[in-house]
N, C-alpha and C positions, 0 to 999 in steps of 0.2 A: 314615413315624415311624419310617421309621429317623435322619434329616435330625437330630429329635428325641431319640431315641436316644444318637446320636452328638455331640449337641449337651451332655445330660444328664449322659453318659460324660464330658466334658471337662473342663465344670464342675465332673462331685465330685471327681475328682480332684484338681483343681487345689485345691479348698478341702478336698480330703483330705491333700490334700501343708499345709497352714499347721495342720493338726490336729496332721500325723506332726511338723513342725518342732517341735509345743511337746512331747506327746509324748518324744521322745527328746530334747532341750532337758530338760526337766522331771529322764527322770533322771541324765542328765548332771548338774545342779546337786545332784541329793540324790547321788551317787557323789564329788563330788569335799567337800560343801558336807558331806555331810547331819550330819554329827555335828555342828554347829555350827548347825543349824537342829531338833535332837531336840525335839518336842516341841510344835515350828508345824508343824512337816510330812515326813510316813514318805515313803519308798522304795514303788514300783507292786511289788506282790506278785510278779508274772515282769517282771526288763527286759526280756529275752532277744524275749518275744512281744509286747513294746510299741516295740520296735524293730525288731524285723521287721517287722509289722507296719507302724510309721512310715515302713519304703523301698517296702516290694513293691503294699501293699494299694494306694495314689495310682496306682501304675502299672499296676494290673491295670483298673483306672478311664479312664485313657486311655488303652491300649493298648484295651479294650473302643470307648473312644467312637468311635477313632480307624476301629477294623473293621466298626463295626458297617455303615454302607456298603454294602460288596465282601463279608463275612462275617459275618453276622446272627446265623449262633447262636453261635459262638467269640467276638463282641463282647456278645454277651448272657452266653452264660456267664465271663466275664470280669470282667463288671460286677456282675455280682450275686456272686463270689464276691469280689468288691472288698468289699461292702456288709455280708459276712461275717466278714470279713476286721479293717474299720472295730470291727461290734459286739464282735465276739469280745477285739477286744484294750483299744479304746474304754470301749467302752460307751455305748450309747444318751442323748444328754444335749444338754446346750442345745447344745454346739458341731459335736456332730456328726451332730447329724439335721437336715441337710440335705444333708451328703453323703452321706449314706446312703439317707437316701429319695429321692433324686437317682442316686444307683446303680443303686437297687432299682428304680427307675424306669423308667429310661435301657437294663437289663438283659429288663427283663418287656416293655416295645414293643419290642425287637432282637429278643425269641425270637418277639415275633404277628406279626412284617413278616412275609410268606408271599410278596409281588412285591416285585420291584425300586416304586422310588420315584418316577409320573410323574415325566414334566422340562416 
């Protein structure tokens, strides 16, 4: 279970990075060109939340996945925190469902792993 949590956390974090790049980039484009895009696209309500989650949530997922084998409780907590952060900042949608689901499942598997995996 720890190996599955490791893989799910890292893949969820990498997908979260893709979402984060676009989320952060969208806020920058709207800040720079928002006047000329008025009526076509609007700035997000909480820019700082989106920018912060774009950076922090994928790092938490990757760190949690990396810790899943040796420190399963801390790793599982980090992956679950990452999923909560992504859901809070970006919502659950077509581009976020996989990173959120992978982080949740990886976090649950890491927390449920009681003994080291057999070698």
